[in-house]
DOVEX-46173 format. One line per field, with one value per residue (C-alpha): residue number from 1; residue in three letters; x, y, z negated. Coordinates in nm, 3 decimals. Example, Ala and Ser with C-alpha at 12.3 -4.5 7.8 and 13.67 -1.06 7.14 Angstrom:
<recs>
num c(1|2) $
residuo c(ALA|SER) $
xx c(1.230|1.367) $
yy c(-0.450|-0.106) $
zz c(-0.780|-0.714) $
</recs>
This chain:
<recs>
num c(1|2|3|4|5|6|7|8|9|10|11|12|13|14|15|16|17|18|19|20|21|22|23|24|25|26|27|28|29|30|31|32|33|34|35|36|37|38|39|40|41|42|43|44|45|46|47|48|49|50|51|52|53|54|55|56|57|58|59|60|61|62|63|64|65|66|67|68|69|70|71|72|73|74|75|76|77|78|79|80|81|82|83|84|85|86|87|88|89|90|91|92|93|94|95|96|97|98|99|100|101|102|103|104|105|106|107|108|109|110|111|112|113|114|115|116|117|118|119|120|121|122|123|124|125|126|127|128|129|130|131|132|133|134|135|136|137|138|139|140|141|142|143|144|145|146|147|148|149|150|151|152|153|154|155|156|157|158|159|160|161|162|163|164|165|166|167|168|169|170|171|172|173|174|175|176|177|178|179|180|181|182|183|184|185|186|187|188|189|190|191|192|193|194) $
residuo c(MET|CYS|ASN|ASN|LYS|SER|VAL|LEU|CYS|PHE|SER|VAL|ILE|VAL|PHE|PHE|LEU|TYR|GLY|ILE|LEU|THR|ASN|THR|LEU|TYR|ALA|TRP|SER|GLY|GLY|PRO|PRO|ALA|TYR|LYS|THR|GLY|ALA|PRO|VAL|ASP|SER|GLY|THR|CYS|ASN|THR|SER|GLY|CYS|HIS|ASN|SER|PHE|ASP|LEU|ASN|SER|GLY|THR|ALA|GLN|PHE|THR|ILE|THR|GLY|PRO|ALA|ALA|TYR|LYS|PRO|GLY|LYS|THR|ILE|LYS|LEU|LYS|VAL|SER|PHE|GLU|ASN|SER|THR|GLY|LYS|LEU|HIS|GLY|PHE|GLU|MET|THR|ALA|LEU|ASP|ALA|ALA|ASN|ASN|SER|ILE|GLY|LYS|PHE|LYS|LYS|ILE|GLY|ASN|THR|THR|GLN|VAL|ILE|PRO|PRO|ASN|ASP|TYR|ARG|GLY|LEU|GLU|GLY|GLU|ASP|LYS|GLY|LYS|TYR|ILE|GLU|HIS|THR|ALA|LYS|GLY|ASN|LYS|LYS|LYS|VAL|TRP|ARG|VAL|LYS|TRP|THR|ALA|PRO|LYS|SER|ALA|THR|GLY|THR|ILE|ALA|PHE|TYR|ALA|ALA|GLY|ASN|GLU|GLY|ASN|GLY|ASP|GLY|ASN|TYR|THR|GLY|ASP|TYR|ILE|TYR|THR|ALA|THR|LEU|GLU|ILE|ASN|GLU|TYR|SER|GLU) $
xx c(4.312|4.376|4.384|4.021|3.997|4.339|4.211|4.024|4.317|4.562|4.333|4.318|4.697|4.747|4.491|4.663|5.007|4.874|4.726|5.056|5.262|5.014|4.996|5.375|5.412|5.148|5.200|5.360|5.074|4.905|5.209|5.583|5.786|5.850|6.162|6.187|6.142|6.501|6.528|6.871|6.747|6.582|6.712|6.717|6.430|6.275|6.543|6.842|6.703|6.705|6.337|6.266|6.625|6.602|6.693|6.899|6.717|6.541|6.634|6.284|6.113|5.828|5.833|5.769|5.703|5.579|5.395|5.254|5.231|5.530|5.506|5.360|5.253|5.347|5.051|4.859|4.774|4.877|4.786|5.045|5.023|5.245|5.220|5.353|5.341|5.428|5.418|5.338|5.336|5.024|5.057|5.204|5.288|5.473|5.595|5.669|5.805|5.903|6.225|6.333|6.675|6.837|6.695|6.440|6.109|5.850|5.476|5.188|5.041|4.669|4.517|4.267|4.026|4.100|4.400|4.649|4.722|4.935|5.166|5.063|5.339|5.435|5.271|5.438|5.579|5.814|5.737|5.859|5.618|5.795|5.737|5.358|5.197|5.525|5.508|5.233|5.194|4.949|4.689|4.605|4.331|4.576|4.826|4.590|4.634|4.911|4.816|4.766|4.670|4.761|4.757|5.049|5.022|5.323|5.387|5.333|5.705|5.808|6.058|6.261|6.246|6.077|6.194|5.946|6.102|5.916|6.001|5.766|5.725|5.623|5.527|5.460|5.185|5.317|5.326|5.705|5.974|6.146|6.090|5.973|6.119|6.181|6.197|6.265|6.142|6.205|6.010|6.125|5.866|5.967|5.810|5.562|5.698|5.491) $
yy c(-9.830|-9.711|-9.338|-9.264|-9.529|-9.500|-9.547|-9.865|-9.994|-9.920|-10.098|-10.406|-10.412|-10.375|-10.649|-10.877|-10.818|-10.864|-11.198|-11.314|-11.207|-11.350|-11.682|-11.696|-11.615|-11.863|-12.122|-12.372|-12.361|-12.600|-12.827|-12.781|-12.843|-13.206|-13.392|-13.224|-13.531|-13.561|-13.903|-13.997|-13.952|-13.614|-13.258|-13.217|-13.052|-12.705|-12.628|-12.719|-12.558|-12.209|-12.160|-12.231|-12.209|-11.990|-12.289|-12.603|-12.914|-13.104|-12.837|-12.756|-12.908|-13.084|-13.454|-13.539|-13.905|-14.158|-14.459|-14.765|-15.144|-15.366|-15.538|-15.505|-15.763|-15.722|-15.586|-15.484|-15.144|-15.021|-14.710|-14.470|-14.174|-13.866|-13.644|-13.366|-13.387|-13.121|-12.855|-12.491|-12.399|-12.250|-12.431|-12.765|-12.953|-13.255|-13.439|-13.816|-14.083|-14.452|-14.619|-14.981|-15.111|-14.992|-14.637|-14.673|-14.491|-14.763|-14.809|-14.568|-14.328|-14.250|-13.967|-14.011|-13.718|-13.361|-13.285|-13.473|-13.496|-13.705|-13.464|-13.454|-13.463|-13.163|-12.890|-12.603|-12.841|-12.994|-13.365|-13.564|-13.793|-14.115|-14.038|-14.020|-14.146|-14.169|-13.845|-13.731|-13.409|-13.185|-12.966|-12.603|-12.738|-12.990|-12.731|-12.649|-13.007|-13.181|-13.536|-13.681|-14.032|-14.176|-14.507|-14.672|-14.970|-15.192|-15.325|-15.698|-15.734|-15.557|-15.738|-15.656|-15.352|-15.032|-14.701|-14.411|-14.065|-13.749|-13.386|-13.174|-12.799|-12.646|-12.297|-11.988|-11.881|-11.533|-11.592|-11.570|-11.835|-11.721|-11.852|-12.200|-12.536|-12.823|-13.183|-13.519|-13.867|-14.218|-14.542|-14.882|-15.151|-15.512|-15.744|-15.978|-16.329|-16.622) $
zz c(-14.443|-14.797|-14.721|-14.812|-15.075|-15.240|-15.594|-15.500|-15.297|-15.580|-15.827|-15.604|-15.571|-15.948|-16.016|-15.764|-15.912|-16.266|-16.161|-16.013|-16.315|-16.565|-16.380|-16.371|-16.739|-16.851|-16.575|-16.806|-17.059|-16.818|-16.797|-16.750|-16.434|-16.348|-16.461|-16.803|-17.029|-17.150|-16.979|-16.841|-16.483|-16.543|-16.540|-16.917|-17.104|-17.114|-17.373|-17.156|-16.840|-16.990|-17.068|-17.436|-17.557|-17.867|-18.085|-18.045|-17.920|-18.202|-18.458|-18.583|-18.885|-18.704|-18.614|-18.248|-18.171|-17.919|-18.061|-17.891|-17.907|-17.980|-17.641|-17.292|-17.035|-16.666|-16.468|-16.782|-16.931|-17.274|-17.472|-17.606|-17.841|-17.822|-18.129|-18.348|-18.726|-18.982|-18.712|-18.780|-18.409|-18.253|-17.919|-17.822|-17.508|-17.377|-17.069|-17.055|-16.821|-16.841|-16.730|-16.698|-16.812|-16.487|-16.540|-16.260|-16.308|-16.358|-16.399|-16.359|-16.613|-16.648|-16.844|-17.125|-17.150|-17.038|-17.256|-17.037|-16.667|-16.437|-16.254|-15.888|-15.630|-15.417|-15.625|-15.811|-16.073|-15.814|-15.850|-15.549|-15.365|-15.457|-15.828|-15.799|-16.119|-16.308|-16.514|-16.747|-16.946|-17.134|-16.966|-17.053|-17.279|-17.422|-17.540|-17.823|-17.952|-18.147|-18.043|-17.695|-17.587|-17.249|-17.063|-16.888|-16.654|-16.601|-16.253|-16.206|-16.141|-16.466|-16.685|-16.993|-17.219|-17.103|-17.252|-17.275|-17.287|-17.384|-17.449|-17.658|-17.704|-18.037|-17.927|-18.132|-17.891|-17.811|-17.433|-17.411|-17.375|-17.695|-18.047|-17.943|-18.045|-17.804|-17.925|-17.763|-17.851|-17.719|-17.761|-17.641|-17.575|-17.504|-17.256|-17.425|-17.476|-17.592) $
</recs>
């Protein structure tokens, strides 16, 4: 099939391979693999899994934080902010989850705007179906930001303190895994009591 059109066929193959390699290299700019929040139930962070491991975890000079209200009410929605301060990185990203006192994933995240996304189950990120709605991260558009706002809804049966775990990437923007800093942050929110 390619005998008479070898140049065209070769060009199509090169374009196809370039697309695959480029998508692989930049795949995480639109959100990292699931279970990389640094939470006790997760598989570490993008630092401990061998991707962005040029520097020790939390060794950069930026501040990475989760902020939110002092309390939540069962069945109600709260707003949270994940942010970098004093960062000189060109690109940024994060992934976050919530755990109850028994380290069970709890509640459901919702995005605000187009800079965050709830990780869908069973795609290339590897989120399992039972964790639908329980992990949120940046989008490709969101990695140009340093601040993200999200919503989290507590189940009606929620009780006690909820711990939010997030890992953040302060990237140098060179398209490689090297030279980037990974941070972790935790926020505990108590159940509202009257």
